[in-house]
KOLVO-55779 format. One record per residue (C-alpha): residue number from 1; residue in one letter; chain; x, y, z. Coordinates in pm, 1 decimal. Layout:
BEGIN
<NUM, 'A', 'A', <X, Y, Z>>
...
END
This chain:
BEGIN
<1, 'X', 'A', <0.0, 0.0, 0.0>>
<2, 'X', 'A', <133.3, 341.1, -93.7>>
<3, 'X', 'A', <78.7, 654.2, 115.7>>
<4, 'X', 'A', <142.5, 975.4, -77.7>>
<5, 'X', 'A', <172.9, 1273.0, 160.9>>
<6, 'X', 'A', <194.2, 1631.0, 46.3>>
<7, 'X', 'A', <534.5, 1794.8, 79.4>>
<8, 'X', 'A', <416.1, 1976.2, 391.2>>
<9, 'X', 'A', <302.4, 1652.5, 554.3>>
<10, 'X', 'A', <608.3, 1437.1, 476.0>>
<11, 'X', 'A', <779.6, 1494.7, 817.0>>
<12, 'X', 'A', <481.2, 1338.2, 993.4>>
<13, 'X', 'A', <543.9, 1012.7, 804.9>>
<14, 'X', 'A', <921.4, 995.1, 857.2>>
<15, 'X', 'A', <895.6, 693.5, 1089.3>>
<16, 'X', 'A', <730.2, 481.6, 819.5>>
<17, 'X', 'A', <908.4, 280.2, 552.3>>
<18, 'X', 'A', <1002.7, 496.8, 257.6>>
<19, 'X', 'A', <961.6, 341.9, -85.7>>
<20, 'X', 'A', <1292.7, 248.0, -250.5>>
<21, 'X', 'A', <1186.6, 343.0, -602.9>>
<22, 'X', 'A', <967.2, 653.8, -618.0>>
<23, 'X', 'A', <881.1, 610.7, -986.8>>
<24, 'X', 'A', <789.1, 244.8, -941.8>>
<25, 'X', 'A', <568.7, 335.4, -645.1>>
<26, 'X', 'A', <399.7, 607.1, -845.6>>
<27, 'X', 'A', <333.1, 367.3, -1133.8>>
<28, 'X', 'A', <189.4, 116.3, -885.5>>
<29, 'X', 'A', <-36.7, 384.0, -737.2>>
<30, 'X', 'A', <-162.9, 491.6, -1079.6>>
<31, 'X', 'A', <-234.7, 131.5, -1182.0>>
<32, 'X', 'A', <-384.3, 38.3, -843.3>>
<33, 'X', 'A', <-558.5, 346.7, -702.1>>
<34, 'X', 'A', <-759.1, 136.2, -456.0>>
<35, 'X', 'A', <-431.4, 59.0, -277.2>>
<36, 'X', 'A', <-301.9, 415.2, -285.1>>
<37, 'X', 'A', <-385.1, 697.1, -44.2>>
<38, 'X', 'A', <-294.2, 1066.0, -47.7>>
<39, 'X', 'A', <-235.7, 1240.9, 283.7>>
<40, 'X', 'A', <-212.6, 1585.1, 438.2>>
<41, 'X', 'A', <-264.5, 1749.4, 776.0>>
<42, 'X', 'A', <-385.5, 2068.2, 936.2>>
<43, 'X', 'A', <-350.4, 2208.7, 1285.9>>
<44, 'X', 'A', <-627.6, 2243.8, 1540.5>>
<45, 'X', 'A', <-550.9, 2385.2, 1884.8>>
<46, 'X', 'A', <-181.7, 2310.6, 1823.7>>
<47, 'X', 'A', <-259.2, 1947.6, 1745.6>>
<48, 'X', 'A', <-198.3, 1788.8, 1408.1>>
<49, 'X', 'A', <-499.1, 1633.9, 1237.9>>
<50, 'X', 'A', <-394.0, 1390.2, 963.4>>
<51, 'X', 'A', <-633.2, 1318.9, 678.0>>
<52, 'X', 'A', <-595.2, 1037.4, 424.1>>
<53, 'X', 'A', <-805.4, 1002.5, 109.1>>
<54, 'X', 'A', <-815.3, 691.7, -108.2>>
<55, 'X', 'A', <-718.8, 756.8, -469.9>>
<56, 'X', 'A', <-1000.6, 546.6, -617.7>>
<57, 'X', 'A', <-1294.0, 575.1, -379.0>>
<58, 'X', 'A', <-1217.2, 892.7, -182.1>>
<59, 'X', 'A', <-1266.2, 695.2, 137.8>>
<60, 'X', 'A', <-1149.9, 917.9, 421.3>>
<61, 'X', 'A', <-945.5, 850.6, 733.6>>
<62, 'X', 'A', <-896.5, 1118.8, 1000.7>>
<63, 'X', 'A', <-638.6, 1080.5, 1276.1>>
<64, 'X', 'A', <-646.2, 1336.0, 1555.8>>
<65, 'X', 'A', <-340.3, 1457.0, 1749.3>>
<66, 'X', 'A', <-54.6, 1283.7, 1568.9>>
<67, 'X', 'A', <247.0, 1405.4, 1764.5>>
<68, 'X', 'A', <615.9, 1323.9, 1804.0>>
<69, 'X', 'A', <536.5, 1062.9, 2066.6>>
<70, 'X', 'A', <273.5, 859.2, 1883.3>>
<71, 'X', 'A', <376.7, 900.3, 1519.5>>
<72, 'X', 'A', <601.8, 595.3, 1559.2>>
<73, 'X', 'A', <273.0, 401.2, 1564.4>>
<74, 'X', 'A', <130.4, 584.1, 1265.1>>
<75, 'X', 'A', <152.7, 266.4, 1055.9>>
<76, 'X', 'A', <-85.7, 96.5, 1298.9>>
<77, 'X', 'A', <-317.4, 397.9, 1321.5>>
<78, 'X', 'A', <-348.9, 418.1, 942.5>>
<79, 'X', 'A', <-443.9, 52.0, 910.4>>
<80, 'X', 'A', <-695.9, 80.2, 1194.0>>
<81, 'X', 'A', <-840.7, 395.1, 1038.9>>
<82, 'X', 'A', <-880.6, 229.4, 698.6>>
<83, 'X', 'A', <-1045.7, -67.7, 862.9>>
<84, 'X', 'A', <-1291.0, 162.6, 1042.6>>
<85, 'X', 'A', <-1372.2, 337.9, 712.7>>
<86, 'X', 'A', <-1450.2, 6.5, 544.9>>
<87, 'X', 'A', <-1649.8, -130.4, 839.8>>
<88, 'X', 'A', <-1880.7, 172.0, 850.4>>
<89, 'X', 'A', <-1946.1, 113.6, 480.6>>
<90, 'X', 'A', <-2066.1, -240.6, 551.7>>
<91, 'X', 'A', <-1762.7, -429.9, 418.9>>
<92, 'X', 'A', <-1711.4, -770.6, 582.6>>
<93, 'X', 'A', <-1404.7, -840.0, 796.2>>
<94, 'X', 'A', <-1315.5, -1119.7, 555.2>>
<95, 'X', 'A', <-1296.4, -874.9, 262.7>>
<96, 'X', 'A', <-1109.8, -619.8, 471.9>>
<97, 'X', 'A', <-850.2, -882.9, 564.1>>
<98, 'X', 'A', <-818.9, -967.2, 195.1>>
<99, 'X', 'A', <-764.2, -598.7, 115.2>>
<100, 'X', 'A', <-471.7, -565.9, 355.8>>
<101, 'X', 'A', <-321.0, -894.6, 241.0>>
<102, 'X', 'A', <-327.9, -780.9, -122.1>>
<103, 'X', 'A', <-214.2, -425.8, -40.6>>
<104, 'X', 'A', <99.5, -536.8, 142.3>>
<105, 'X', 'A', <291.2, -327.3, 392.4>>
<106, 'X', 'A', <264.9, 50.6, 401.9>>
<107, 'X', 'A', <528.6, 245.8, 212.0>>
<108, 'X', 'A', <556.7, 623.3, 185.4>>
<109, 'X', 'A', <615.7, 799.5, -144.0>>
<110, 'X', 'A', <503.1, 1156.3, -231.0>>
<111, 'X', 'A', <180.6, 1322.6, -340.5>>
<112, 'X', 'A', <126.3, 1347.2, -715.6>>
<113, 'X', 'A', <-244.9, 1327.8, -798.3>>
<114, 'X', 'A', <-383.8, 1683.6, -813.5>>
<115, 'X', 'A', <-739.4, 1558.6, -841.7>>
<116, 'X', 'A', <-716.3, 1369.8, -513.5>>
<117, 'X', 'A', <-525.1, 1644.3, -334.0>>
<118, 'X', 'A', <-785.8, 1894.1, -454.5>>
<119, 'X', 'A', <-1063.7, 1683.6, -303.3>>
<120, 'X', 'A', <-858.7, 1645.7, 14.6>>
<121, 'X', 'A', <-814.7, 2022.3, 38.9>>
<122, 'X', 'A', <-1191.0, 2070.6, 12.3>>
<123, 'X', 'A', <-1246.0, 1817.7, 290.9>>
<124, 'X', 'A', <-998.4, 1999.9, 513.8>>
<125, 'X', 'A', <-1183.9, 2326.5, 450.6>>
<126, 'X', 'A', <-1510.3, 2159.3, 545.8>>
<127, 'X', 'A', <-1357.1, 2036.8, 870.2>>
<128, 'X', 'A', <-1208.3, 2374.8, 955.4>>
<129, 'X', 'A', <-1538.7, 2555.6, 900.0>>
<130, 'X', 'A', <-1763.9, 2299.8, 1064.3>>
<131, 'X', 'A', <-1903.8, 2317.5, 1415.7>>
<132, 'X', 'A', <-1821.8, 1954.0, 1478.2>>
<133, 'X', 'A', <-1658.0, 1897.0, 1815.3>>
<134, 'X', 'A', <-1353.1, 1675.7, 1822.9>>
<135, 'X', 'A', <-1388.8, 1382.1, 2057.3>>
<136, 'X', 'A', <-1104.2, 1266.2, 2274.5>>
<137, 'X', 'A', <-1007.8, 979.9, 2045.2>>
<138, 'X', 'A', <-743.2, 934.0, 1778.9>>
<139, 'X', 'A', <-947.6, 778.8, 1497.8>>
<140, 'X', 'A', <-1228.1, 1023.7, 1424.0>>
<141, 'X', 'A', <-1494.1, 782.5, 1301.7>>
<142, 'X', 'A', <-1783.3, 1030.5, 1330.1>>
<143, 'X', 'A', <-1605.2, 1286.5, 1111.6>>
<144, 'X', 'A', <-1503.8, 1013.8, 868.1>>
<145, 'X', 'A', <-1862.5, 896.7, 838.4>>
<146, 'X', 'A', <-1978.7, 1255.4, 780.5>>
<147, 'X', 'A', <-1722.3, 1328.6, 508.2>>
<148, 'X', 'A', <-1786.0, 1001.3, 327.0>>
<149, 'X', 'A', <-2142.4, 1112.9, 265.0>>
<150, 'X', 'A', <-2020.4, 1413.7, 66.7>>
<151, 'X', 'A', <-2049.8, 1384.2, -314.9>>
<152, 'X', 'A', <-1726.5, 1444.2, -506.2>>
<153, 'X', 'A', <-1742.5, 1643.8, -827.3>>
<154, 'X', 'A', <-1399.8, 1506.5, -930.4>>
<155, 'X', 'A', <-1558.5, 1163.9, -958.1>>
<156, 'X', 'A', <-1878.2, 1272.8, -1131.2>>
<157, 'X', 'A', <-2048.8, 1328.7, -796.9>>
<158, 'X', 'A', <-1996.8, 981.8, -655.7>>
<159, 'X', 'A', <-2022.4, 907.7, -286.1>>
<160, 'X', 'A', <-1728.1, 743.9, -109.9>>
<161, 'X', 'A', <-1938.0, 473.7, 55.4>>
<162, 'X', 'A', <-2090.7, 367.3, -274.3>>
<163, 'X', 'A', <-1750.0, 375.5, -442.0>>
<164, 'X', 'A', <-1598.7, 158.0, -167.5>>
<165, 'X', 'A', <-1860.6, -112.9, -215.8>>
<166, 'X', 'A', <-1803.7, -108.5, -591.1>>
<167, 'X', 'A', <-1424.4, -124.3, -545.4>>
<168, 'X', 'A', <-1449.3, -437.3, -330.8>>
<169, 'X', 'A', <-1652.5, -598.6, -606.7>>
<170, 'X', 'A', <-1427.2, -504.5, -898.3>>
<171, 'X', 'A', <-1087.4, -379.7, -775.8>>
<172, 'X', 'A', <-979.7, -626.3, -509.9>>
<173, 'X', 'A', <-670.4, -733.0, -703.8>>
<174, 'X', 'A', <-335.2, -597.3, -818.5>>
<175, 'X', 'A', <-294.9, -491.2, -1182.1>>
<176, 'X', 'A', <-61.2, -723.3, -1374.0>>
<177, 'X', 'A', <116.8, -433.7, -1542.9>>
<178, 'X', 'A', <192.7, -76.4, -1446.7>>
<179, 'X', 'A', <191.3, 218.2, -1686.7>>
<180, 'X', 'A', <500.1, 408.6, -1786.8>>
<181, 'X', 'A', <509.2, 753.5, -1637.7>>
<182, 'X', 'A', <446.9, 1028.7, -1892.0>>
<183, 'X', 'A', <767.3, 1202.2, -1989.6>>
<184, 'X', 'A', <798.2, 1576.9, -1960.2>>
<185, 'X', 'A', <742.4, 1665.5, -2322.8>>
<186, 'X', 'A', <693.8, 2036.8, -2266.1>>
<187, 'X', 'A', <901.3, 2252.1, -2494.8>>
<188, 'X', 'A', <871.3, 2629.8, -2507.5>>
<189, 'X', 'A', <710.8, 2748.4, -2829.8>>
<190, 'X', 'A', <868.0, 3092.4, -2855.6>>
<191, 'X', 'A', <644.2, 3292.4, -3085.5>>
<192, 'X', 'A', <709.2, 3634.2, -2930.8>>
<193, 'X', 'A', <968.6, 3887.1, -3044.0>>
<194, 'X', 'A', <1289.9, 3956.1, -2852.8>>
<195, 'X', 'A', <1201.5, 4212.7, -2585.5>>
<196, 'X', 'A', <1544.5, 4374.4, -2598.1>>
<197, 'X', 'A', <1438.1, 4577.4, -2900.3>>
<198, 'X', 'A', <1236.2, 4795.8, -2660.8>>
<199, 'X', 'A', <1516.2, 4849.2, -2407.6>>
<200, 'X', 'A', <1595.3, 5186.2, -2565.2>>
<201, 'X', 'A', <1256.4, 5318.8, -2458.6>>
<202, 'X', 'A', <1305.1, 5250.0, -2086.8>>
<203, 'X', 'A', <1280.1, 5578.4, -1897.2>>
<204, 'X', 'A', <1264.3, 5767.0, -2227.7>>
<205, 'X', 'A', <1073.9, 6082.1, -2133.5>>
<206, 'X', 'A', <1051.0, 6196.9, -2494.2>>
<207, 'X', 'A', <779.1, 5936.9, -2540.1>>
<208, 'X', 'A', <547.7, 6161.2, -2339.8>>
<209, 'X', 'A', <609.1, 6479.7, -2533.2>>
<210, 'X', 'A', <339.7, 6630.5, -2749.7>>
<211, 'X', 'A', <21.8, 6423.0, -2722.6>>
<212, 'X', 'A', <191.4, 6099.6, -2609.9>>
<213, 'X', 'A', <121.9, 5923.5, -2938.5>>
<214, 'X', 'A', <469.9, 5768.0, -2947.8>>
<215, 'X', 'A', <425.4, 5626.6, -2596.5>>
<216, 'X', 'A', <90.6, 5470.3, -2686.1>>
<217, 'X', 'A', <242.3, 5319.5, -2999.9>>
<218, 'X', 'A', <535.0, 5158.7, -2816.3>>
<219, 'X', 'A', <307.1, 5045.3, -2535.0>>
<220, 'X', 'A', <72.0, 4880.0, -2785.2>>
<221, 'X', 'A', <365.8, 4701.1, -2949.9>>
<222, 'X', 'A', <481.2, 4555.5, -2618.9>>
<223, 'X', 'A', <130.1, 4452.0, -2520.2>>
<224, 'X', 'A', <86.8, 4268.8, -2851.6>>
<225, 'X', 'A', <410.6, 4084.3, -2782.8>>
<226, 'X', 'A', <289.4, 4013.0, -2429.6>>
<227, 'X', 'A', <-14.8, 3835.2, -2573.2>>
<228, 'X', 'A', <213.7, 3581.2, -2741.0>>
<229, 'X', 'A', <417.4, 3540.1, -2423.5>>
<230, 'X', 'A', <105.9, 3490.8, -2210.5>>
<231, 'X', 'A', <-34.7, 3236.8, -2457.3>>
<232, 'X', 'A', <271.9, 3022.6, -2398.2>>
<233, 'X', 'A', <248.3, 3086.2, -2022.4>>
<234, 'X', 'A', <-103.1, 2940.0, -2043.7>>
<235, 'X', 'A', <34.1, 2641.8, -2235.1>>
<236, 'X', 'A', <297.8, 2591.3, -1964.4>>
<237, 'X', 'A', <38.2, 2600.5, -1684.2>>
<238, 'X', 'A', <-169.4, 2343.0, -1872.1>>
<239, 'X', 'A', <102.2, 2094.8, -1966.5>>
<240, 'X', 'A', <345.3, 2125.8, -1677.3>>
<241, 'X', 'A', <135.6, 2246.6, -1385.5>>
<242, 'X', 'A', <-175.5, 2048.5, -1480.4>>
<243, 'X', 'A', <-409.0, 2313.9, -1341.7>>
<244, 'X', 'A', <-777.9, 2352.5, -1412.3>>
<245, 'X', 'A', <-896.5, 2590.9, -1683.5>>
<246, 'X', 'A', <-1045.9, 2825.9, -1424.2>>
<247, 'X', 'A', <-724.4, 2848.5, -1222.4>>
<248, 'X', 'A', <-512.3, 2890.9, -1535.6>>
<249, 'X', 'A', <-730.8, 3178.6, -1651.5>>
<250, 'X', 'A', <-688.7, 3348.1, -1314.3>>
<251, 'X', 'A', <-307.5, 3316.4, -1323.3>>
<252, 'X', 'A', <-282.9, 3440.3, -1681.7>>
<253, 'X', 'A', <-510.2, 3738.3, -1612.9>>
<254, 'X', 'A', <-311.1, 3831.7, -1303.3>>
<255, 'X', 'A', <18.6, 3812.8, -1492.7>>
<256, 'X', 'A', <-129.7, 4010.2, -1780.2>>
<257, 'X', 'A', <-235.3, 4294.0, -1551.1>>
<258, 'X', 'A', <114.7, 4305.5, -1401.6>>
<259, 'X', 'A', <307.4, 4323.2, -1729.6>>
<260, 'X', 'A', <52.5, 4511.6, -1941.9>>
<261, 'X', 'A', <-64.6, 4775.1, -1696.5>>
<262, 'X', 'A', <193.7, 4826.7, -1423.9>>
<263, 'X', 'A', <515.1, 4780.9, -1624.5>>
<264, 'X', 'A', <398.6, 5032.3, -1883.6>>
<265, 'X', 'A', <219.3, 5272.4, -1648.7>>
<266, 'X', 'A', <494.8, 5520.2, -1563.1>>
<267, 'X', 'A', <740.6, 5435.1, -1838.1>>
<268, 'X', 'A', <820.3, 5151.3, -2078.4>>
<269, 'X', 'A', <934.0, 4833.9, -1903.8>>
<270, 'X', 'A', <926.1, 4486.2, -2053.0>>
<271, 'X', 'A', <878.1, 4157.1, -1862.8>>
<272, 'X', 'A', <1257.6, 4116.0, -1872.4>>
<273, 'X', 'A', <1285.4, 4392.6, -1610.8>>
<274, 'X', 'A', <990.6, 4275.3, -1400.9>>
<275, 'X', 'A', <1189.7, 4112.9, -1118.2>>
<276, 'X', 'A', <1324.8, 4452.5, -1009.1>>
<277, 'X', 'A', <977.9, 4606.4, -982.8>>
<278, 'X', 'A', <756.2, 4334.2, -839.4>>
<279, 'X', 'A', <801.0, 4454.6, -480.8>>
<280, 'X', 'A', <678.6, 4802.3, -574.7>>
<281, 'X', 'A', <382.9, 4646.7, -755.8>>
<282, 'X', 'A', <264.0, 4430.8, -464.1>>
<283, 'X', 'A', <348.2, 4671.4, -183.4>>
<284, 'X', 'A', <203.5, 4991.4, -327.8>>
<285, 'X', 'A', <69.6, 5015.0, -681.2>>
<286, 'X', 'A', <-157.2, 4710.1, -688.8>>
<287, 'X', 'A', <-308.7, 4760.2, -339.6>>
<288, 'X', 'A', <-381.4, 5126.8, -416.1>>
<289, 'X', 'A', <-511.2, 5096.7, -769.6>>
<290, 'X', 'A', <-666.7, 4753.2, -812.4>>
<291, 'X', 'A', <-674.2, 4515.3, -515.0>>
<292, 'X', 'A', <-968.1, 4514.2, -277.0>>
<293, 'X', 'A', <-852.4, 4251.0, -26.3>>
<294, 'X', 'A', <-551.8, 4066.2, 113.3>>
<295, 'X', 'A', <-687.0, 3752.7, -52.7>>
<296, 'X', 'A', <-665.4, 3913.6, -395.0>>
<297, 'X', 'A', <-314.8, 4038.4, -316.0>>
<298, 'X', 'A', <-202.9, 3685.7, -225.6>>
<299, 'X', 'A', <-367.6, 3543.6, -537.2>>
<300, 'X', 'A', <-173.2, 3785.1, -757.1>>
<301, 'X', 'A', <152.3, 3707.5, -577.9>>
<302, 'X', 'A', <101.7, 3336.7, -647.0>>
<303, 'X', 'A', <30.9, 3400.6, -1014.4>>
<304, 'X', 'A', <334.1, 3625.6, -1055.5>>
<305, 'X', 'A', <557.8, 3370.3, -885.8>>
<306, 'X', 'A', <446.8, 3111.1, -1140.7>>
<307, 'X', 'A', <501.1, 3361.6, -1420.4>>
<308, 'X', 'A', <862.2, 3422.4, -1316.3>>
<309, 'X', 'A', <926.4, 3047.3, -1306.4>>
<310, 'X', 'A', <790.2, 3019.8, -1659.4>>
<311, 'X', 'A', <1009.8, 3308.8, -1772.1>>
<312, 'X', 'A', <1314.1, 3124.0, -1639.9>>
<313, 'X', 'A', <1213.6, 2802.0, -1820.0>>
<314, 'X', 'A', <1155.3, 3003.5, -2137.4>>
<315, 'X', 'A', <1510.0, 3138.6, -2110.5>>
<316, 'X', 'A', <1397.3, 3500.2, -2077.4>>
<317, 'X', 'A', <1539.4, 3559.3, -1728.9>>
<318, 'X', 'A', <1811.5, 3398.1, -1519.8>>
<319, 'X', 'A', <1782.5, 3202.8, -1196.4>>
<320, 'X', 'A', <1926.1, 3502.7, -1012.2>>
<321, 'X', 'A', <1640.6, 3713.1, -1153.5>>
<322, 'X', 'A', <1394.7, 3459.8, -1017.9>>
<323, 'X', 'A', <1554.0, 3479.7, -672.9>>
<324, 'X', 'A', <1532.7, 3860.0, -683.0>>
<325, 'X', 'A', <1166.4, 3826.4, -780.9>>
<326, 'X', 'A', <1093.0, 3581.3, -499.0>>
<327, 'X', 'A', <1242.0, 3815.2, -242.8>>
<328, 'X', 'A', <1053.6, 4106.7, -396.5>>
<329, 'X', 'A', <727.5, 3911.7, -384.0>>
<330, 'X', 'A', <784.3, 3822.6, -19.0>>
<331, 'X', 'A', <866.6, 4178.0, 87.5>>
<332, 'X', 'A', <596.7, 4326.9, -133.4>>
<333, 'X', 'A', <336.7, 4096.1, 17.0>>
<334, 'X', 'A', <433.3, 4194.0, 370.6>>
<335, 'X', 'A', <407.2, 4565.9, 292.3>>
<336, 'X', 'A', <88.0, 4517.8, 92.4>>
<337, 'X', 'A', <-77.8, 4337.9, 382.9>>
<338, 'X', 'A', <31.7, 4619.2, 615.7>>
<339, 'X', 'A', <-138.4, 4863.7, 378.1>>
<340, 'X', 'A', <-470.5, 4679.1, 404.6>>
<341, 'X', 'A', <-434.9, 4654.0, 782.9>>
<342, 'X', 'A', <-381.8, 5029.6, 797.4>>
<343, 'X', 'A', <-701.2, 5082.5, 596.2>>
<344, 'X', 'A', <-892.7, 4851.5, 829.7>>
<345, 'X', 'A', <-767.9, 5046.1, 1133.0>>
<346, 'X', 'A', <-872.5, 5373.2, 973.6>>
<347, 'X', 'A', <-1222.6, 5237.4, 910.8>>
<348, 'X', 'A', <-1245.1, 5121.4, 1273.2>>
<349, 'X', 'A', <-1153.9, 5468.0, 1396.5>>
<350, 'X', 'A', <-1424.9, 5626.1, 1183.7>>
END
């Protein structure tokens, strides 16, 4: 059986056996999703609550207060939690024993299935916003039973309990062959023009003389080139990041606003110079002129971070530029949040 924790959750599972071949374990999990579980955790009153979700059925296991003292027994807790999940679904002990015999010992790999982790994230949000009281027990059977009655859109609105029963009828065996992992076939399709041709216009105040026609012309040229760049950024988010269409649209729109509006607002700056100005954007310009909440500020910071990574992959900026951008994003976020807090305090005073 393979447990696939998120990167954040990996330290909780460091007492369990780590798989020797990560790629082989991933292929096994893809071919045998009934014997693969993704895992994460969240904190409640300084206690770690571990949640596991089955890749095939979305069966849910919740383990309360996994700490440094008892995580050495996490292997046992996981098996007991899975057994409880199956029992409450009406699965016989004979079939449950068969499941564990076929699954083999628990091995830890790493999270990879965005569809499952997305469902797991939604479950965590439900738990955090519910009024359910946590009982003084490690395996949270009542919460598990509640969550397994939630329909999952990722699985065409199936219910975990129904899916579990079906899995025991049709998936109680190991696949004879495992698929090859898809190779990273992404290659940058560079359709945009070299941005260096506009370097001469940076801080060129003559662009604004007369009626500003020259400025508008150069700005329009850069924005047309940006469209080609952003089209490939969208392609990158689709093929490499594997994000949903809705999320991709949000990231592309956020990046577009940054390079189309801000970088050409005071003067002419191309995306090649963006890393030096991202702190100013997030700390001052964006909060004052466009953002209406800290949430929107954070969303834009995430999008811009992805954009800089793409720019590095596309060969437009160096790794050092990316590091400058990351630091700028961090500092800009801190100052931007302070700006919104100041506004909140002013409203309170009024």
